[in-house]
GUBA-833664 format. One line per 4 residues: number of its first residue (from 0); their letters; for each residue x negated, y negated, z of N, C-alpha, C. Coordinates in Angstrom, 2 decimals. Example, Ala and Ser with C-alpha at 12.3 -4.5 7.8 and 13.67 -1.06 7.14 Angstrom:
2
0> as> -13.19/5.69/7.80/-12.30/4.50/7.80/-13.20/3.30/7.80  -12.85/2.25/7.08/-13.67/1.06/7.14/-12.90/-0.03/7.87;
***
This chain:
292
0> mral> -79.99/-99.47/100.05/-80.16/-98.38/101.28/-78.79/-98.00/101.47  -78.22/-99.45/102.31/-76.91/-99.41/102.93/-75.81/-98.82/101.86  -76.00/-99.27/100.48/-74.91/-98.50/99.58/-74.99/-97.25/99.74  -76.11/-96.27/99.66/-76.00/-94.98/100.33/-74.95/-94.41/101.05;
4> eera> -75.80/-95.19/102.24/-74.80/-94.69/103.39/-73.66/-94.66/103.19  -73.05/-96.03/102.75/-71.50/-96.72/102.37/-70.81/-95.20/101.66  -71.81/-94.46/100.59/-70.82/-93.62/99.99/-71.11/-92.40/100.47  -71.74/-92.09/101.24/-71.36/-90.97/102.28/-70.89/-90.96/103.33;
8> gaaa> -70.24/-92.07/103.42/-69.36/-92.09/104.59/-70.24/-92.32/105.87  -71.19/-92.69/105.87/-71.92/-93.25/107.28/-71.44/-93.95/108.31  -71.10/-94.49/107.58/-69.92/-96.00/108.22/-68.91/-95.26/108.86  -68.34/-94.31/108.89/-67.15/-93.47/109.84/-67.71/-93.34/110.86;
12> gagq> -68.97/-93.10/111.30/-69.22/-93.54/112.86/-69.98/-92.53/113.15  -69.62/-90.78/112.76/-70.33/-89.93/113.04/-72.21/-90.00/113.57  -72.37/-89.75/114.76/-74.22/-90.16/114.64/-74.16/-89.02/115.46  -75.62/-89.28/115.39/-76.61/-87.75/116.46/-77.86/-88.50/117.01;
16> eagn> -77.78/-88.54/118.40/-78.64/-88.93/118.88/-80.33/-87.93/118.13  -81.06/-88.61/117.94/-82.53/-88.58/117.40/-83.69/-88.69/118.20  -83.84/-88.72/119.77/-85.26/-89.09/120.16/-85.06/-90.25/119.82  -86.38/-90.91/120.46/-87.09/-92.18/120.74/-88.26/-93.08/119.72;
20> tags> -88.08/-94.13/119.68/-89.09/-95.02/119.03/-90.20/-94.74/119.93  -91.44/-95.20/119.49/-92.65/-95.32/120.47/-92.09/-96.33/121.81  -91.68/-95.77/122.67/-91.01/-96.61/123.74/-89.76/-97.47/124.00  -89.47/-96.68/122.68/-87.54/-97.23/123.13/-87.04/-96.41/122.70;
24> rtsy> -85.62/-96.71/123.14/-84.51/-95.88/123.35/-83.41/-96.06/122.21  -83.29/-95.22/120.96/-82.33/-95.59/119.86/-81.78/-94.17/119.43  -80.87/-94.12/118.91/-80.26/-93.18/118.49/-79.80/-93.30/116.96  -80.43/-91.95/116.18/-79.83/-92.09/114.49/-79.36/-91.49/114.26;
28> rpqa> -78.51/-91.41/113.03/-77.86/-90.48/112.17/-78.68/-89.82/111.33  -78.60/-88.64/111.26/-79.51/-87.55/110.63/-80.06/-88.19/109.16  -78.61/-88.66/108.73/-78.56/-89.18/107.47/-79.42/-90.23/107.23  -79.61/-91.65/108.60/-80.36/-92.29/108.03/-81.90/-92.03/108.07;
32> llfs> -82.00/-91.10/109.05/-83.59/-90.38/109.40/-83.71/-89.57/107.47  -82.81/-88.89/107.11/-83.33/-88.54/105.64/-83.51/-89.49/104.35  -82.84/-90.77/104.80/-83.22/-91.54/103.65/-84.52/-92.02/104.29  -85.12/-92.30/105.32/-85.88/-93.30/105.42/-87.31/-91.88/105.43;
36> ffgg> -87.22/-90.77/105.21/-88.06/-90.04/105.10/-88.48/-89.90/103.81  -87.41/-89.70/102.82/-87.23/-89.82/101.43/-87.95/-91.07/100.92  -87.70/-92.24/101.27/-87.79/-93.68/100.81/-89.70/-93.68/101.72  -89.84/-93.02/102.59/-91.40/-94.11/103.14/-92.43/-92.58/102.82;
40> vvhg> -92.01/-91.47/102.56/-93.04/-90.15/102.43/-92.84/-89.58/100.90  -91.59/-89.37/100.13/-90.91/-88.98/99.14/-91.14/-89.90/97.78  -90.80/-91.08/98.38/-90.39/-91.95/97.23/-91.63/-92.04/96.30  -92.00/-92.25/95.45/-93.08/-92.74/93.98/-94.31/-90.89/94.24;
44> rdlp> -94.04/-90.38/94.54/-94.19/-89.06/94.21/-93.97/-88.14/94.07  -94.88/-87.39/92.70/-94.26/-85.85/92.00/-94.20/-84.94/92.87  -93.27/-84.75/93.91/-92.85/-83.48/94.67/-91.82/-82.52/94.16  -92.07/-81.51/94.24/-91.14/-80.66/93.92/-89.67/-80.53/94.84;
48> pipa> -88.78/-80.16/94.50/-87.52/-80.05/95.50/-87.97/-79.09/96.63  -87.24/-79.80/98.31/-88.28/-79.92/99.25/-87.29/-78.77/100.11  -87.89/-77.42/100.56/-86.63/-76.58/101.51/-86.03/-76.87/102.25  -85.51/-76.49/102.75/-84.06/-76.54/103.91/-85.26/-76.56/105.03;
52> avfl> -85.88/-76.11/105.26/-86.74/-75.86/106.20/-87.40/-76.53/106.61  -87.89/-77.36/105.68/-88.94/-78.99/106.49/-87.80/-79.57/106.36  -86.93/-79.74/106.14/-85.89/-80.78/106.90/-85.50/-80.35/108.14  -85.24/-78.94/108.42/-84.95/-78.77/109.47/-85.97/-78.95/110.52;
56> rlls> -86.80/-78.51/110.40/-88.37/-78.40/111.25/-88.24/-80.49/111.54  -88.21/-81.10/110.48/-88.81/-82.41/110.77/-87.67/-83.31/111.99  -86.31/-82.57/111.42/-85.04/-82.96/112.23/-84.99/-82.50/114.03  -85.21/-81.69/113.79/-85.53/-80.99/115.26/-86.63/-81.75/116.36;
60> rlgv> -87.86/-82.16/115.15/-88.76/-82.60/115.78/-88.03/-84.29/116.51  -87.42/-84.79/115.78/-86.48/-85.89/116.01/-85.22/-86.24/116.51  -85.23/-84.39/117.37/-83.66/-84.59/118.47/-82.84/-83.88/117.99  -82.37/-83.62/116.51/-81.25/-82.88/115.80/-81.53/-81.79/116.01;
64> aeaa> -80.28/-81.65/116.56/-79.80/-80.24/116.13/-79.50/-79.35/115.13  -79.95/-77.77/115.07/-80.03/-77.70/113.66/-78.71/-77.47/112.74  -77.94/-77.32/113.77/-76.47/-77.51/113.25/-76.04/-78.59/112.82  -76.24/-79.96/113.56/-75.79/-81.28/112.70/-77.02/-81.43/111.54;
68> arat> -77.98/-80.88/111.82/-78.93/-81.26/110.28/-78.21/-80.30/109.21  -77.88/-79.22/109.24/-77.16/-78.34/108.18/-76.07/-78.87/107.79  -75.18/-79.46/109.09/-74.15/-80.08/108.35/-74.44/-81.54/106.95  -75.67/-82.27/107.81/-75.56/-83.20/107.10/-76.53/-82.72/106.14;
72> larm> -77.09/-81.99/105.54/-78.13/-81.76/103.85/-76.36/-81.13/103.83  -75.27/-80.54/103.77/-74.60/-80.50/103.17/-73.62/-81.21/102.78  -73.04/-82.37/103.58/-72.28/-83.29/103.23/-73.20/-84.12/102.16  -73.89/-84.32/102.62/-74.84/-85.40/101.47/-75.08/-84.75/99.78;
76> trrg> -74.81/-83.14/99.89/-75.02/-82.56/98.29/-73.58/-82.42/98.14  -72.64/-82.76/98.93/-71.12/-82.84/98.31/-71.04/-84.20/97.64  -71.48/-84.85/98.47/-71.27/-86.42/98.00/-72.10/-87.08/97.14  -73.15/-86.07/96.44/-73.82/-86.49/95.24/-74.73/-87.50/95.84;
80> ller> -75.29/-87.10/96.67/-76.70/-88.16/97.29/-78.02/-87.15/96.86  -77.66/-85.34/97.28/-79.15/-84.72/97.17/-78.39/-83.31/96.09  -79.07/-82.88/95.94/-79.08/-81.76/94.95/-79.71/-80.92/95.29  -79.02/-79.37/95.30/-79.15/-78.64/96.02/-79.66/-77.21/95.02;
84> trvg> -80.78/-76.65/95.12/-81.16/-75.28/94.53/-81.72/-74.61/95.18  -81.62/-73.40/94.26/-81.97/-71.68/95.37/-83.36/-71.51/94.61  -84.33/-71.03/95.58/-85.53/-70.30/95.22/-85.98/-69.02/95.99  -85.32/-68.16/95.59/-85.25/-66.74/95.98/-83.93/-67.04/97.04;
88> raah> -83.77/-66.63/98.62/-82.90/-66.80/99.34/-83.27/-68.40/99.93  -83.95/-69.15/99.55/-84.20/-70.52/100.26/-83.27/-71.74/99.25  -82.55/-72.38/100.31/-82.32/-73.55/99.61/-83.37/-74.85/99.56  -83.40/-75.34/98.53/-84.15/-77.01/98.28/-83.49/-78.01/97.77;
92> yrls> -84.17/-79.17/98.37/-83.13/-80.18/98.09/-83.99/-81.51/97.26  -83.51/-82.09/96.49/-84.27/-83.43/96.02/-82.76/-84.29/95.97  -83.15/-85.95/96.13/-82.19/-86.69/95.99/-81.78/-86.55/94.50  -80.81/-86.84/94.28/-80.04/-87.11/92.90/-80.59/-88.22/92.39;
96> deaa> -80.78/-88.38/90.68/-81.05/-89.20/90.11/-80.25/-90.80/90.64  -79.12/-90.53/91.03/-78.43/-92.17/91.41/-78.88/-92.22/92.56  -79.22/-91.28/93.43/-79.51/-91.90/94.80/-81.13/-92.17/94.89  -81.73/-91.60/94.05/-83.45/-92.36/93.85/-83.26/-93.48/93.03;
100> elvg> -82.83/-93.71/92.53/-82.86/-95.18/91.80/-82.56/-95.78/93.09  -81.20/-96.03/93.64/-81.30/-96.93/94.86/-82.04/-96.42/96.00  -83.08/-95.73/95.91/-83.69/-95.85/97.31/-85.26/-96.48/97.10  -85.65/-96.45/94.87/-86.33/-97.04/94.94/-86.09/-98.71/94.44;
104> kaav> -85.12/-98.90/94.62/-84.17/-100.65/94.98/-84.77/-100.88/95.99  -84.21/-99.94/97.36/-84.58/-100.36/98.58/-85.90/-100.88/98.75  -86.49/-99.87/98.20/-87.96/-99.79/98.67/-88.74/-101.14/98.61  -88.22/-101.74/97.49/-88.99/-103.17/96.74/-88.84/-104.05/98.16;
108> rves> -87.58/-103.72/98.92/-87.72/-104.92/99.86/-88.65/-104.47/101.03  -88.32/-102.68/101.36/-88.90/-102.41/102.82/-90.40/-102.52/102.54  -90.86/-102.24/100.94/-92.44/-102.45/101.09/-93.06/-103.69/100.43  -91.88/-104.84/100.77/-92.55/-105.93/100.45/-93.41/-106.89/101.85;
112> sapf> -94.18/-107.42/101.35/-95.51/-107.80/102.48/-94.55/-109.02/102.97  -93.38/-109.94/102.40/-92.78/-111.21/102.93/-91.61/-110.43/102.46  -91.13/-109.58/103.41/-89.24/-109.37/103.13/-88.42/-110.17/103.47  -88.65/-111.26/104.24/-88.08/-112.42/104.74/-87.70/-113.82/104.25;
116> ehpd> -88.37/-113.70/102.87/-89.01/-115.01/102.60/-87.92/-114.99/101.36  -87.76/-116.51/101.11/-86.92/-116.63/99.71/-87.26/-118.28/99.73  -87.24/-118.66/98.22/-87.39/-119.95/97.79/-86.60/-120.89/98.48  -87.38/-121.58/98.73/-86.88/-123.11/99.64/-85.65/-123.66/99.34;
120> gewt> -84.92/-123.47/99.82/-83.13/-124.72/99.33/-82.73/-123.79/98.53  -83.19/-122.33/98.32/-82.00/-121.79/96.86/-81.07/-120.86/98.25  -79.82/-120.51/97.99/-78.51/-119.86/98.69/-77.50/-119.26/97.47  -76.89/-118.25/97.97/-76.21/-117.72/97.22/-74.78/-117.69/97.58;
124> llsy> -73.95/-118.40/96.93/-72.91/-118.96/97.60/-71.50/-117.64/96.70  -70.34/-116.68/97.34/-69.80/-116.03/97.16/-67.99/-116.20/97.80  -67.28/-115.92/96.52/-66.05/-116.18/97.50/-65.50/-115.20/96.48  -64.58/-114.48/97.77/-63.38/-113.56/97.41/-62.07/-113.33/97.63;
128> smpe> -61.17/-112.72/97.25/-59.95/-112.46/97.73/-59.74/-111.23/97.59  -59.19/-110.62/98.74/-58.75/-109.44/98.49/-57.27/-109.20/98.52  -56.64/-108.63/97.77/-55.11/-108.29/97.51/-54.95/-107.44/98.95  -53.43/-107.70/99.10/-53.20/-106.82/100.38/-53.20/-104.96/100.11;
132> srrd> -53.01/-104.81/98.65/-52.72/-103.64/98.26/-54.45/-102.98/98.22  -55.51/-104.26/98.65/-56.60/-103.03/98.20/-57.22/-103.39/99.97  -56.63/-103.11/101.16/-57.55/-103.89/102.09/-58.32/-102.00/102.29  -58.14/-101.01/101.97/-59.01/-100.02/102.23/-61.06/-100.26/101.57;
136> lrhr> -61.08/-101.67/100.47/-61.90/-101.75/100.47/-62.80/-102.98/101.25  -61.94/-103.54/102.10/-62.96/-104.61/102.64/-63.86/-104.36/103.68  -64.09/-102.77/104.32/-64.74/-102.62/104.95/-66.30/-102.55/104.27  -66.17/-101.39/103.17/-67.26/-101.29/101.78/-67.99/-102.51/101.16;
140> vraa> -66.80/-103.49/101.12/-67.28/-104.67/100.60/-68.33/-105.49/101.69  -67.68/-105.71/102.78/-68.14/-106.07/103.83/-70.10/-105.82/104.37  -70.05/-104.33/104.34/-71.44/-103.06/104.44/-72.00/-104.18/103.46  -71.47/-103.81/101.76/-72.22/-103.69/100.74/-73.14/-105.63/100.79;
144> ltwa> -72.02/-106.27/101.30/-72.49/-107.59/101.37/-73.57/-108.30/102.79  -73.43/-107.10/103.52/-74.49/-107.95/105.00/-75.62/-107.02/104.29  -75.77/-105.77/103.63/-77.06/-105.02/103.26/-78.06/-106.57/102.33  -77.03/-106.84/101.60/-77.79/-107.74/100.70/-77.78/-109.24/101.12;
148> gfgg> -77.34/-109.52/102.24/-78.50/-110.35/103.47/-77.38/-111.42/103.34  -76.10/-111.42/102.51/-75.03/-112.55/102.86/-74.22/-112.33/104.52  -74.25/-113.49/105.16/-73.09/-113.65/106.28/-71.79/-114.61/105.90  -70.93/-114.64/106.86/-69.64/-115.04/106.73/-69.27/-116.25/106.95;
152> lrdg> -69.47/-116.97/106.08/-68.92/-118.39/106.55/-67.74/-118.90/106.94  -66.76/-118.20/106.51/-65.12/-118.38/106.79/-64.34/-116.93/106.01  -63.37/-116.58/106.15/-62.61/-115.81/105.65/-62.68/-115.72/104.02  -63.39/-114.59/103.46/-63.63/-114.83/101.83/-64.42/-115.53/101.50;
156> vwia> -65.41/-116.31/102.13/-66.35/-117.28/102.11/-67.85/-116.50/102.45  -68.52/-116.24/101.69/-69.83/-115.42/102.22/-71.13/-116.37/101.54  -72.26/-116.45/102.26/-73.04/-117.45/102.11/-75.03/-116.19/102.20  -75.70/-116.34/101.31/-76.70/-115.28/101.57/-78.10/-116.48/100.90;
160> pgtv> -79.27/-115.93/101.73/-80.35/-116.81/101.59/-80.60/-116.58/100.19  -81.35/-117.21/99.54/-82.26/-116.74/98.25/-81.17/-116.69/97.31  -81.73/-116.05/95.71/-80.68/-115.79/94.78/-80.27/-114.49/94.61  -78.97/-113.95/94.84/-78.59/-112.37/94.77/-78.12/-112.11/93.74;
164> dvaa> -78.13/-111.07/92.91/-77.85/-110.64/91.70/-76.46/-109.58/92.38  -75.54/-110.35/92.38/-74.18/-110.39/93.14/-73.66/-109.21/92.59  -73.72/-108.89/91.39/-73.19/-107.76/90.53/-73.49/-106.29/90.55  -75.36/-106.47/90.94/-76.14/-105.24/91.06/-75.52/-104.89/92.04;
168> vlad> -75.41/-105.80/93.03/-74.96/-105.16/94.50/-73.91/-104.81/94.18  -72.77/-105.09/93.99/-71.61/-104.20/93.96/-71.55/-103.14/92.77  -72.06/-103.11/91.91/-72.26/-101.96/91.26/-72.63/-100.87/91.91  -74.04/-100.90/92.38/-75.14/-100.03/93.25/-74.18/-99.26/94.50;
172> agld> -73.26/-100.19/95.07/-72.32/-99.65/96.12/-71.00/-98.89/95.79  -70.91/-99.25/94.16/-69.65/-98.45/93.43/-68.51/-99.00/93.68  -68.82/-100.53/93.60/-67.70/-101.93/93.75/-67.50/-102.36/92.60  -67.43/-102.21/91.51/-67.63/-103.06/90.10/-66.30/-103.53/90.43;
176> evae> -65.24/-102.90/90.62/-63.65/-103.73/90.20/-63.58/-104.94/91.41  -64.36/-104.72/92.65/-64.53/-105.82/93.51/-65.02/-107.03/92.61  -65.90/-107.18/91.43/-66.26/-108.03/90.69/-65.17/-108.76/90.24  -64.11/-108.46/89.95/-63.11/-109.02/89.06/-62.43/-109.76/90.41;
180> laew> -62.77/-109.62/91.36/-61.87/-110.31/92.83/-62.87/-111.33/93.53  -64.16/-111.53/92.59/-64.70/-112.52/93.28/-65.30/-113.75/92.10  -66.30/-114.69/93.04/-67.13/-115.91/91.90/-68.32/-115.87/93.12  -69.28/-116.07/92.14/-70.45/-116.39/93.05/-71.20/-117.64/92.14;
184> fgas> -72.23/-118.41/92.94/-72.89/-119.67/92.30/-73.83/-119.47/92.79  -75.59/-120.12/92.45/-76.55/-120.62/93.17/-75.96/-121.88/93.49  -76.72/-122.13/94.84/-76.18/-123.39/95.56/-77.01/-123.89/96.31  -77.32/-125.35/96.59/-78.42/-125.70/97.41/-77.56/-126.61/98.15;
188> plag> -77.90/-126.69/99.63/-77.32/-127.68/100.49/-77.22/-129.19/100.04  -76.14/-130.24/100.15/-76.60/-131.67/99.66/-76.94/-131.97/101.32  -77.01/-133.35/100.98/-77.34/-134.19/102.09/-76.45/-134.22/102.94  -76.55/-134.32/104.13/-75.72/-134.41/105.04/-75.21/-132.82/105.91;
192> vqve> -75.60/-132.20/105.17/-75.14/-130.78/105.54/-75.95/-130.33/106.61  -75.35/-129.95/107.50/-75.85/-129.73/108.79/-76.51/-127.75/108.51  -77.36/-127.62/108.03/-77.81/-126.09/107.62/-78.27/-125.39/109.01  -78.74/-125.80/110.01/-78.88/-124.84/110.96/-77.07/-124.41/111.54;
196> afir> -76.49/-125.00/111.57/-75.05/-124.88/112.46/-74.35/-124.08/111.30  -74.21/-124.24/110.21/-73.88/-123.23/109.17/-74.57/-121.65/109.39  -76.13/-121.65/109.55/-76.63/-120.22/109.60/-76.44/-119.69/110.88  -76.00/-120.28/112.39/-75.47/-119.87/113.12/-73.94/-119.62/113.15;
200> rawp> -73.65/-120.43/112.20/-72.09/-119.77/112.31/-72.15/-118.47/111.32  -72.57/-118.34/110.30/-72.84/-117.19/109.27/-73.53/-116.10/110.04  -74.29/-116.08/110.65/-75.05/-114.69/111.20/-75.59/-115.41/112.48  -75.52/-114.22/113.57/-75.75/-114.05/114.60/-77.32/-114.01/115.38;
204> vdri> -77.40/-114.94/115.30/-79.02/-115.06/115.07/-79.76/-114.88/116.32  -79.14/-114.93/117.37/-79.62/-114.40/118.98/-79.78/-112.98/118.78  -78.66/-112.42/118.35/-78.86/-110.40/117.63/-79.87/-110.39/116.87  -80.02/-111.13/115.90/-81.12/-110.89/114.54/-82.68/-111.21/115.50;
208> rerh> -82.66/-112.14/116.76/-84.20/-112.46/116.88/-84.13/-111.19/117.90  -83.66/-110.44/118.84/-83.29/-109.53/119.41/-83.70/-108.19/118.86  -83.32/-108.05/117.93/-83.40/-106.54/116.85/-85.13/-106.85/116.27  -85.79/-108.07/115.95/-86.77/-108.24/115.64/-87.70/-107.95/116.81;
212> dafi> -87.74/-108.33/118.26/-88.27/-108.34/119.14/-88.07/-106.81/119.43  -87.18/-105.96/119.67/-87.23/-104.74/120.04/-88.33/-103.80/119.11  -87.89/-104.29/118.11/-88.94/-103.73/116.67/-90.65/-103.82/117.44  -90.75/-105.10/117.56/-92.29/-105.56/117.99/-92.68/-104.56/119.17;
216> haww> -91.62/-104.41/120.21/-91.95/-103.83/121.58/-92.27/-102.56/121.12  -91.35/-102.04/120.35/-90.95/-100.23/120.14/-92.93/-99.69/119.56  -93.39/-100.79/118.85/-94.47/-100.49/117.92/-95.61/-101.26/117.93  -95.71/-101.72/118.49/-96.58/-103.10/118.78/-97.79/-102.29/119.09;
220> sgpg> -97.71/-101.24/120.08/-99.21/-100.47/120.09/-99.62/-99.69/119.38  -98.67/-99.56/118.16/-98.48/-98.16/117.18/-98.60/-97.09/117.70  -98.26/-95.91/116.65/-97.73/-94.73/116.99/-98.81/-93.86/117.18  -98.63/-92.69/117.83/-99.45/-91.91/118.56/-100.04/-91.27/117.47;
224> aedp> -100.97/-90.11/118.07/-101.90/-89.66/117.39/-101.08/-88.57/116.61  -99.99/-87.66/117.43/-99.29/-86.35/116.64/-98.32/-87.28/116.25  -97.93/-85.62/114.97/-97.04/-85.86/114.08/-96.54/-87.02/113.28  -97.52/-87.39/112.81/-97.27/-88.38/111.64/-95.82/-88.29/110.55;
228> laqi> -95.27/-87.33/110.59/-94.38/-87.48/109.63/-93.24/-87.80/110.48  -93.02/-87.49/111.56/-91.53/-87.49/112.52/-91.92/-88.95/112.72  -93.14/-89.58/113.25/-93.60/-91.34/113.64/-93.02/-91.68/112.26  -93.55/-91.51/111.46/-92.75/-92.72/109.83/-91.61/-92.82/109.50;
232> trlg> -91.14/-91.33/109.82/-89.46/-90.82/109.34/-88.75/-92.04/110.48  -89.20/-92.05/111.98/-88.47/-92.76/113.04/-89.01/-94.77/112.68  -89.94/-94.69/112.07/-90.48/-96.17/111.63/-89.63/-96.62/110.85  -89.36/-95.87/109.83/-88.36/-96.48/108.67/-87.48/-96.61/109.08;
236> adwl> -86.46/-95.59/109.51/-84.85/-96.16/110.10/-85.14/-97.64/110.83  -86.03/-97.59/111.96/-86.37/-98.69/113.02/-86.50/-100.00/111.76  -86.87/-100.18/110.57/-87.17/-100.43/110.43/-86.34/-101.33/109.21  -85.72/-100.37/108.62/-84.32/-100.30/107.88/-83.21/-101.28/108.72;
240> rvlr> -83.29/-100.92/110.24/-82.45/-101.66/111.19/-82.50/-103.35/111.02  -83.84/-103.01/110.88/-84.30/-104.75/110.85/-83.88/-105.72/110.21  -84.29/-105.11/109.14/-83.66/-105.70/107.48/-82.83/-105.75/107.07  -81.61/-104.71/107.55/-80.42/-104.85/107.94/-79.72/-106.22/108.63;
244> adpg> -80.40/-106.43/109.38/-79.93/-107.16/110.33/-80.29/-108.90/110.13  -81.10/-109.29/109.70/-82.01/-110.35/108.94/-82.39/-110.35/107.63  -81.15/-111.53/106.98/-81.05/-111.30/105.24/-82.68/-112.22/105.09  -83.33/-112.80/105.77/-84.60/-113.22/105.28/-83.96/-115.17/105.66;
248> lpar> -83.98/-115.44/106.83/-82.99/-117.00/107.27/-84.30/-117.67/106.99  -84.12/-118.65/106.55/-85.14/-119.93/106.69/-85.70/-120.15/108.04  -87.38/-119.91/107.79/-87.71/-119.90/109.36/-87.52/-121.66/109.73  -87.64/-122.67/108.74/-87.69/-123.90/109.58/-86.57/-124.18/110.22;
252> ylsp> -85.50/-123.34/110.30/-84.00/-123.41/110.50/-83.85/-123.06/111.98  -85.39/-122.33/111.96/-84.78/-121.36/113.53/-86.06/-121.78/114.03  -86.02/-121.03/115.70/-87.07/-121.59/116.25/-88.83/-121.41/116.01  -89.47/-122.41/116.56/-91.19/-121.74/116.09/-91.61/-120.74/116.49;
256> dwpa> -91.50/-120.12/117.25/-91.47/-118.74/117.07/-90.88/-117.23/116.50  -89.89/-118.07/115.51/-89.15/-116.98/115.21/-90.27/-115.57/114.91  -89.64/-114.48/115.03/-90.57/-113.47/115.12/-90.34/-112.51/113.68  -90.12/-112.95/112.53/-90.23/-111.74/111.75/-91.14/-111.83/110.81;
260> dqsa> -91.98/-112.96/110.79/-93.71/-112.14/110.40/-94.35/-111.36/111.08  -93.91/-111.35/112.41/-94.99/-110.77/113.33/-94.34/-109.40/113.32  -92.98/-109.14/112.85/-92.36/-107.79/112.90/-92.79/-107.04/111.70  -92.83/-107.62/110.67/-93.03/-107.39/109.14/-94.57/-107.05/109.62;
264> avyr> -95.84/-107.65/110.03/-97.01/-107.39/109.97/-96.86/-105.76/111.15  -96.12/-105.73/112.12/-96.47/-104.62/112.82/-96.19/-103.08/112.10  -94.96/-103.59/110.95/-94.32/-102.16/110.37/-95.57/-101.91/109.27  -96.51/-103.18/108.25/-96.67/-103.01/107.98/-97.99/-101.84/108.38;
268> rcyq> -98.82/-102.69/109.43/-100.19/-101.68/110.11/-99.31/-100.41/110.22  -98.34/-100.39/110.78/-97.78/-98.75/111.37/-97.83/-97.85/110.05  -97.29/-98.65/109.17/-96.47/-97.63/107.86/-97.84/-97.09/107.33  -98.86/-98.13/107.22/-100.18/-97.97/106.68/-101.31/-96.59/107.39;
272> gllp> -100.71/-96.88/108.81/-101.95/-96.05/109.26/-101.16/-94.62/109.47  -99.95/-94.59/109.38/-99.15/-93.20/109.30/-99.17/-92.55/107.81  -99.42/-93.57/106.74/-99.06/-92.51/106.00/-99.66/-91.27/105.44  -100.97/-91.67/105.60/-101.80/-90.24/104.59/-102.11/-89.34/105.56;
276> gaer> -101.61/-89.32/107.32/-101.48/-88.07/107.83/-100.27/-87.64/107.51  -98.97/-88.61/107.31/-98.03/-88.08/106.91/-97.78/-87.31/105.52  -98.31/-87.82/104.57/-98.54/-87.01/103.54/-99.09/-85.73/103.60  -100.36/-85.54/103.70/-100.90/-84.70/104.43/-100.22/-83.54/105.03;
280> mldl> -99.77/-84.07/106.28/-98.59/-83.08/106.45/-97.54/-82.39/105.89  -96.66/-83.34/105.04/-95.90/-83.13/104.26/-96.33/-81.90/103.20  -97.89/-82.01/102.70/-98.30/-81.07/101.46/-98.21/-79.95/102.02  -99.09/-80.18/103.43/-98.99/-78.68/104.26/-97.39/-77.93/104.38;
284> elgr> -96.65/-78.32/104.81/-95.24/-78.05/104.65/-94.89/-77.32/103.46  -95.70/-78.06/102.51/-94.42/-77.21/100.93/-95.72/-76.65/100.36  -96.49/-76.21/101.51/-97.90/-75.25/100.24/-98.50/-75.95/99.39  -99.11/-77.18/99.35/-99.67/-77.52/98.58/-101.49/-77.67/98.16;
288> frpg> -101.35/-77.46/99.65/-102.98/-77.28/99.96/-103.11/-76.38/100.85  -104.33/-75.80/101.26/-104.63/-75.22/102.44/-105.73/-76.21/103.15  -105.76/-75.89/104.50/-106.83/-76.84/105.28/-107.94/-75.70/104.85  -109.24/-76.42/104.92/-110.35/-75.77/104.92/-110.69/-75.41/103.83;
***
């Protein structure tokens, strides 16, 4: 999912406040909400292109002004993330094939029952050297590696828990050329390596814990009874932030009460509770059936 945001320029920083999660104050980019919507409610269903009015109503309920919502749809279309068709005078949108493929790949981790677990003792070590003439790539590379679970050990040296398909990560982010500047290896710590120390050097462990704790606090009591479509969209946006923060650090090197398993359980409970109502609400929006 991060690769999609990078291609669309979301990292440029233009954001829009979009309401609160259950009990928390969080701002969201409209684009992040739309990806959450597609990944959480549309992915895996045989749905027709969705009218712009559906997006506008959904984003409005999430606190996004109509002008910002329309601008986001137009920007995502220009950048090849959405495909636009017209039915009469109404614009309809669907994910492009490329964007749909990347959403599907992201869904593997989003939907995993154990998104923070990797085979014990497996790590991926990556080294790259960026020439001064390609400094423009640095931010994009860092963003792609971060979403893939890498943390920086030192300048140009990154490490991730588990085995990461680095070539696929770079290709999905449109960074094939970076593969020619990098080498990556499967690795395991040798005797004497202080794993706890390099984990804290490579990742902001305390901030990752705060991200888990904030998610648990926001969603522990579960979603409300109203507007499951808006709530599941918020839930997905919050959960992607957690997944982006925590690459799946090995719990045995962290505190005994490390909250990753708990936050994953909270997400699954809330998502499963919201999904039937969200799908029904979307079907009604699309006129797929009528109540009664």
